[in-house]
VMD Tcl script that builds the backbone (N, CA, C; Angstrom):
set m [mol new atoms 267]
animate dup $m
set s [atomselect $m all]
$s set {name element resname resid chain x y z} {
  {N N MET 1 A -35.498 -37.830 79.960}
  {CA C MET 1 A -35.596 -37.531 78.542}
  {C C MET 1 A -34.369 -36.728 78.107}
  {N N TYR 2 A -33.827 -37.092 76.979}
  {CA C TYR 2 A -32.617 -36.460 76.460}
  {C C TYR 2 A -32.953 -35.161 75.737}
  {N N ASP 3 A -32.007 -34.223 75.764}
  {CA C ASP 3 A -32.119 -32.970 75.033}
  {C C ASP 3 A -31.428 -33.150 73.683}
  {N N LEU 4 A -32.006 -32.655 72.615}
  {CA C LEU 4 A -31.469 -32.806 71.265}
  {C C LEU 4 A -30.768 -31.514 70.858}
  {N N GLN 5 A -29.494 -31.616 70.470}
  {CA C GLN 5 A -28.718 -30.459 70.038}
  {C C GLN 5 A -28.047 -30.768 68.714}
  {N N TYR 6 A -27.782 -29.728 67.939}
  {CA C TYR 6 A -27.148 -29.866 66.630}
  {C C TYR 6 A -25.861 -29.047 66.609}
  {N N THR 7 A -24.806 -29.591 66.007}
  {CA C THR 7 A -23.614 -28.788 65.777}
  {C C THR 7 A -23.906 -27.847 64.606}
  {N N LYS 8 A -23.111 -26.793 64.482}
  {CA C LYS 8 A -23.294 -25.877 63.351}
  {C C LYS 8 A -23.061 -26.598 62.026}
  {N N HIS 9 A -22.116 -27.516 62.043}
  {CA C HIS 9 A -21.823 -28.298 60.842}
  {C C HIS 9 A -23.048 -29.122 60.425}
  {N N ALA 10 A -23.699 -29.758 61.386}
  {CA C ALA 10 A -24.879 -30.579 61.081}
  {C C ALA 10 A -26.023 -29.709 60.562}
  {N N GLU 11 A -26.240 -28.565 61.183}
  {CA C GLU 11 A -27.309 -27.667 60.720}
  {C C GLU 11 A -27.057 -27.218 59.288}
  {N N ARG 12 A -25.801 -26.916 58.983}
  {CA C ARG 12 A -25.441 -26.472 57.638}
  {C C ARG 12 A -25.670 -27.599 56.625}
  {N N GLU 13 A -25.282 -28.820 56.984}
  {CA C GLU 13 A -25.486 -29.957 56.084}
  {C C GLU 13 A -26.968 -30.231 55.840}
  {N N ILE 14 A -27.770 -30.145 56.882}
  {CA C ILE 14 A -29.211 -30.397 56.742}
  {C C ILE 14 A -29.853 -29.336 55.864}
  {N N ARG 15 A -29.447 -28.079 56.010}
  {CA C ARG 15 A -30.009 -27.000 55.191}
  {C C ARG 15 A -29.705 -27.181 53.708}
  {N N LYS 16 A -28.623 -27.879 53.379}
  {CA C LYS 16 A -28.262 -28.106 51.975}
  {C C LYS 16 A -29.123 -29.181 51.317}
  {N N LEU 17 A -29.811 -29.974 52.119}
  {CA C LEU 17 A -30.619 -31.076 51.593}
  {C C LEU 17 A -31.947 -30.574 51.047}
  {N N ASP 18 A -32.611 -31.430 50.277}
  {CA C ASP 18 A -33.936 -31.146 49.744}
  {C C ASP 18 A -34.900 -30.845 50.893}
  {N N PHE 19 A -35.867 -29.971 50.662}
  {CA C PHE 19 A -36.789 -29.542 51.724}
  {C C PHE 19 A -37.545 -30.713 52.341}
  {N N LYS 20 A -37.971 -31.667 51.523}
  {CA C LYS 20 A -38.699 -32.833 52.050}
  {C C LYS 20 A -37.815 -33.659 52.983}
  {N N VAL 21 A -36.549 -33.801 52.616}
  {CA C VAL 21 A -35.609 -34.559 53.439}
  {C C VAL 21 A -35.339 -33.807 54.743}
  {N N GLN 22 A -35.159 -32.500 54.653}
  {CA C GLN 22 A -34.965 -31.679 55.857}
  {C C GLN 22 A -36.121 -31.876 56.831}
  {N N THR 23 A -37.331 -31.774 56.308}
  {CA C THR 23 A -38.526 -31.915 57.135}
  {C C THR 23 A -38.572 -33.287 57.786}
  {N N ARG 24 A -38.258 -34.303 57.024}
  {CA C ARG 24 A -38.284 -35.666 57.562}
  {C C ARG 24 A -37.252 -35.842 58.682}
  {N N ILE 25 A -36.053 -35.304 58.491}
  {CA C ILE 25 A -35.006 -35.408 59.511}
  {C C ILE 25 A -35.439 -34.676 60.782}
  {N N TYR 26 A -35.935 -33.454 60.631}
  {CA C TYR 26 A -36.341 -32.667 61.799}
  {C C TYR 26 A -37.573 -33.242 62.497}
  {N N GLU 27 A -38.381 -34.038 61.799}
  {CA C GLU 27 A -39.529 -34.685 62.439}
  {C C GLU 27 A -39.117 -35.964 63.176}
  {N N ILE 28 A -38.178 -36.719 62.609}
  {CA C ILE 28 A -37.805 -38.008 63.190}
  {C C ILE 28 A -36.863 -37.867 64.380}
  {N N LEU 29 A -35.901 -36.962 64.312}
  {CA C LEU 29 A -34.913 -36.862 65.389}
  {C C LEU 29 A -35.511 -36.619 66.777}
  {N N PRO 30 A -36.489 -35.749 66.950}
  {CA C PRO 30 A -37.043 -35.569 68.301}
  {C C PRO 30 A -37.752 -36.805 68.858}
  {N N THR 31 A -38.162 -37.719 68.001}
  {CA C THR 31 A -38.878 -38.902 68.488}
  {C C THR 31 A -37.967 -39.891 69.206}
  {N N ILE 32 A -36.656 -39.773 69.054}
  {CA C ILE 32 A -35.746 -40.716 69.715}
  {C C ILE 32 A -35.285 -40.226 71.086}
  {N N CYS 33 A -35.709 -39.061 71.509}
  {CA C CYS 33 A -35.235 -38.469 72.765}
  {C C CYS 33 A -35.649 -39.256 74.007}
  {N N GLU 34 A -36.710 -39.992 73.947}
  {CA C GLU 34 A -37.170 -40.761 75.100}
  {C C GLU 34 A -36.213 -41.915 75.413}
  {N N ASN 35 A -35.851 -42.686 74.402}
  {CA C ASN 35 A -34.935 -43.818 74.578}
  {C C ASN 35 A -34.079 -43.939 73.318}
  {N N PRO 36 A -32.976 -43.190 73.225}
  {CA C PRO 36 A -32.212 -43.151 71.968}
  {C C PRO 36 A -31.565 -44.473 71.586}
  {N N TYR 37 A -31.146 -45.266 72.552}
  {CA C TYR 37 A -30.439 -46.510 72.222}
  {C C TYR 37 A -31.341 -47.535 71.542}
  {N N GLN 38 A -32.627 -47.366 71.649}
  {CA C GLN 38 A -33.577 -48.268 71.000}
  {C C GLN 38 A -33.617 -48.031 69.486}
  {N N HIS 39 A -33.251 -46.834 69.041}
  {CA C HIS 39 A -33.414 -46.446 67.635}
  {C C HIS 39 A -32.112 -46.349 66.847}
  {N N VAL 40 A -30.971 -46.311 67.511}
  {CA C VAL 40 A -29.708 -46.064 66.820}
  {C C VAL 40 A -28.825 -47.309 66.809}
  {N N GLU 41 A -27.824 -47.278 65.924}
  {CA C GLU 41 A -26.824 -48.340 65.841}
  {C C GLU 41 A -25.450 -47.716 66.095}
  {N N ALA 42 A -24.589 -48.431 66.781}
  {CA C ALA 42 A -23.242 -47.942 67.055}
  {C C ALA 42 A -22.384 -48.009 65.801}
  {N N LEU 43 A -21.518 -47.015 65.631}
  {CA C LEU 43 A -20.551 -47.022 64.538}
  {C C LEU 43 A -19.245 -47.621 65.049}
  {N N ILE 44 A -18.531 -48.312 64.188}
  {CA C ILE 44 A -17.236 -48.874 64.562}
  {C C ILE 44 A -16.221 -47.734 64.572}
  {N N ARG 45 A -15.575 -47.568 65.719}
  {CA C ARG 45 A -14.628 -46.468 65.907}
  {C C ARG 45 A -13.303 -47.009 66.431}
  {N N PRO 46 A -12.221 -46.259 66.282}
  {CA C PRO 46 A -10.940 -46.686 66.856}
  {C C PRO 46 A -11.034 -46.766 68.390}
  {N N LYS 47 A -10.222 -47.610 68.943}
  {CA C LYS 47 A -10.221 -47.791 70.392}
  {C C LYS 47 A -9.870 -46.472 71.077}
  {N N GLY 48 A -10.643 -46.095 72.074}
  {CA C GLY 48 A -10.411 -44.865 72.811}
  {C C GLY 48 A -11.152 -43.656 72.253}
  {N N ALA 49 A -11.702 -43.750 71.061}
  {CA C ALA 49 A -12.448 -42.643 70.476}
  {C C ALA 49 A -13.854 -42.598 71.060}
  {N N GLU 50 A -14.439 -41.412 71.051}
  {CA C GLU 50 A -15.804 -41.270 71.556}
  {C C GLU 50 A -16.757 -42.108 70.710}
  {N N PRO 51 A -17.635 -42.869 71.343}
  {CA C PRO 51 A -18.579 -43.677 70.555}
  {C C PRO 51 A -19.572 -42.787 69.805}
  {N N LEU 52 A -19.812 -43.133 68.559}
  {CA C LEU 52 A -20.788 -42.430 67.739}
  {C C LEU 52 A -21.869 -43.419 67.310}
  {N N TYR 53 A -23.036 -42.876 67.016}
  {CA C TYR 53 A -24.184 -43.687 66.647}
  {C C TYR 53 A -24.807 -43.124 65.385}
  {N N LYS 54 A -25.507 -43.998 64.652}
  {CA C LYS 54 A -26.190 -43.547 63.437}
  {C C LYS 54 A -27.678 -43.845 63.560}
  {N N LEU 55 A -28.455 -42.967 62.969}
  {CA C LEU 55 A -29.896 -43.154 62.863}
  {C C LEU 55 A -30.217 -43.220 61.381}
  {N N VAL 56 A -30.853 -44.293 60.963}
  {CA C VAL 56 A -31.203 -44.492 59.559}
  {C C VAL 56 A -32.517 -43.785 59.271}
  {N N ILE 57 A -32.495 -42.898 58.268}
  {CA C ILE 57 A -33.687 -42.165 57.840}
  {C C ILE 57 A -33.776 -42.350 56.326}
  {N N GLY 58 A -34.320 -43.467 55.901}
  {CA C GLY 58 A -34.365 -43.795 54.477}
  {C C GLY 58 A -32.954 -43.993 53.959}
  {N N THR 59 A -32.561 -43.250 52.915}
  {CA C THR 59 A -31.203 -43.337 52.392}
  {C C THR 59 A -30.288 -42.293 53.037}
  {N N TYR 60 A -30.782 -41.606 54.028}
  {CA C TYR 60 A -30.009 -40.596 54.734}
  {C C TYR 60 A -29.663 -41.097 56.128}
  {N N ARG 61 A -28.593 -40.530 56.699}
  {CA C ARG 61 A -28.143 -40.933 58.021}
  {C C ARG 61 A -27.883 -39.697 58.859}
  {N N ALA 62 A -28.169 -39.813 60.138}
  {CA C ALA 62 A -27.785 -38.799 61.114}
  {C C ALA 62 A -26.763 -39.448 62.030}
  {N N VAL 63 A -25.600 -38.835 62.146}
  {CA C VAL 63 A -24.536 -39.343 63.010}
  {C C VAL 63 A -24.546 -38.498 64.272}
  {N N MET 64 A -24.532 -39.179 65.425}
  {CA C MET 64 A -24.665 -38.446 66.673}
  {C C MET 64 A -23.842 -39.056 67.789}
  {N N ALA 65 A -23.588 -38.232 68.785}
  {CA C ALA 65 A -22.956 -38.676 70.024}
  {C C ALA 65 A -24.023 -38.593 71.105}
  {N N ILE 66 A -24.062 -39.599 71.961}
  {CA C ILE 66 A -25.034 -39.601 73.054}
  {C C ILE 66 A -24.259 -39.458 74.349}
  {N N ARG 67 A -24.535 -38.398 75.077}
  {CA C ARG 67 A -23.841 -38.121 76.334}
  {C C ARG 67 A -24.802 -38.388 77.486}
  {N N ASP 68 A -24.636 -39.553 78.103}
  {CA C ASP 68 A -25.545 -39.982 79.163}
  {C C ASP 68 A -25.423 -39.136 80.427}
  {N N ASP 69 A -24.222 -38.634 80.725}
  {CA C ASP 69 A -24.041 -37.857 81.947}
  {C C ASP 69 A -24.801 -36.529 81.915}
  {N N LYS 70 A -24.991 -35.969 80.717}
  {CA C LYS 70 A -25.713 -34.696 80.566}
  {C C LYS 70 A -27.089 -34.876 79.941}
  {N N LEU 71 A -27.445 -36.115 79.581}
  {CA C LEU 71 A -28.708 -36.417 78.894}
  {C C LEU 71 A -28.856 -35.580 77.625}
  {N N VAL 72 A -27.827 -35.642 76.776}
  {CA C VAL 72 A -27.801 -34.865 75.539}
  {C C VAL 72 A -27.534 -35.792 74.355}
  {N N ILE 73 A -28.270 -35.581 73.281}
  {CA C ILE 73 A -28.000 -36.214 71.995}
  {C C ILE 73 A -27.464 -35.105 71.103}
  {N N LEU 74 A -26.212 -35.214 70.685}
  {CA C LEU 74 A -25.579 -34.191 69.867}
  {C C LEU 74 A -25.466 -34.707 68.431}
  {N N VAL 75 A -26.220 -34.089 67.530}
  {CA C VAL 75 A -26.177 -34.473 66.120}
  {C C VAL 75 A -24.939 -33.822 65.509}
  {N N ILE 76 A -24.025 -34.660 65.030}
  {CA C ILE 76 A -22.749 -34.188 64.502}
  {C C ILE 76 A -22.803 -33.979 62.998}
  {N N SER 77 A -23.497 -34.859 62.305}
  {CA C SER 77 A -23.531 -34.808 60.853}
  {C C SER 77 A -24.813 -35.462 60.350}
  {N N ALA 78 A -25.242 -35.041 59.171}
  {CA C ALA 78 A -26.408 -35.650 58.533}
  {C C ALA 78 A -26.235 -35.514 57.029}
  {N N GLY 79 A -26.637 -36.550 56.318}
  {CA C GLY 79 A -26.519 -36.498 54.869}
  {C C GLY 79 A -26.805 -37.845 54.249}
  {N N HIS 80 A -26.562 -37.931 52.953}
  {CA C HIS 80 A -26.798 -39.165 52.222}
  {C C HIS 80 A -25.823 -40.227 52.699}
  {N N ARG 81 A -26.252 -41.456 52.695}
  {CA C ARG 81 A -25.448 -42.555 53.247}
  {C C ARG 81 A -24.122 -42.756 52.536}
  {N N LYS 82 A -24.009 -42.323 51.285}
  {CA C LYS 82 A -22.762 -42.497 50.534}
  {C C LYS 82 A -21.643 -41.581 51.036}
  {N N SER 83 A -22.013 -40.415 51.556}
  {CA C SER 83 A -20.975 -39.444 51.893}
  {C C SER 83 A -20.904 -39.061 53.374}
  {N N VAL 84 A -21.902 -39.352 54.153}
  {CA C VAL 84 A -21.935 -38.847 55.519}
  {C C VAL 84 A -20.824 -39.430 56.389}
  {N N TYR 85 A -20.431 -40.654 56.173}
  {CA C TYR 85 A -19.411 -41.288 57.006}
  {C C TYR 85 A -18.011 -40.763 56.687}
  {N N LYS 86 A -17.764 -40.365 55.456}
  {CA C LYS 86 A -16.454 -39.834 55.064}
  {C C LYS 86 A -16.170 -38.530 55.792}
  {N N LYS 87 A -17.189 -37.739 56.047}
  {CA C LYS 87 A -17.029 -36.444 56.693}
  {C C LYS 87 A -16.867 -36.581 58.199}
  {N N THR 88 A -17.410 -37.651 58.774}
  {CA C THR 88 A -17.498 -37.776 60.216}
  {C C THR 88 A -16.413 -38.654 60.815}
  {N N CYS 89 A -16.187 -39.807 60.264}
  {CA C CYS 89 A -15.320 -40.805 60.915}
  {C C CYS 89 A -13.879 -40.702 60.512}
}
mol reanalyze $m
mol bondsrecalc $m
mol representation Tube
mol addrep $m
């Protein structure tokens, strides 16, 4: 089972969201810890860059890195689908 961690940037972004959205994000993210690849989609990245994945939560997205060697899911960013990719990629 993977451990779920948040960057300070991701925590700050989530706190800025509406309370209902915050609650939904914090409820859904722990459910993917058993098998994360079943729930996420890979983001297109430049060759050689660390692979990133997205989790769709309604109109919001959580962008994360999955580190298999340490069994860690690191949430890098979260926000509305219109702006979350501009900040991350």
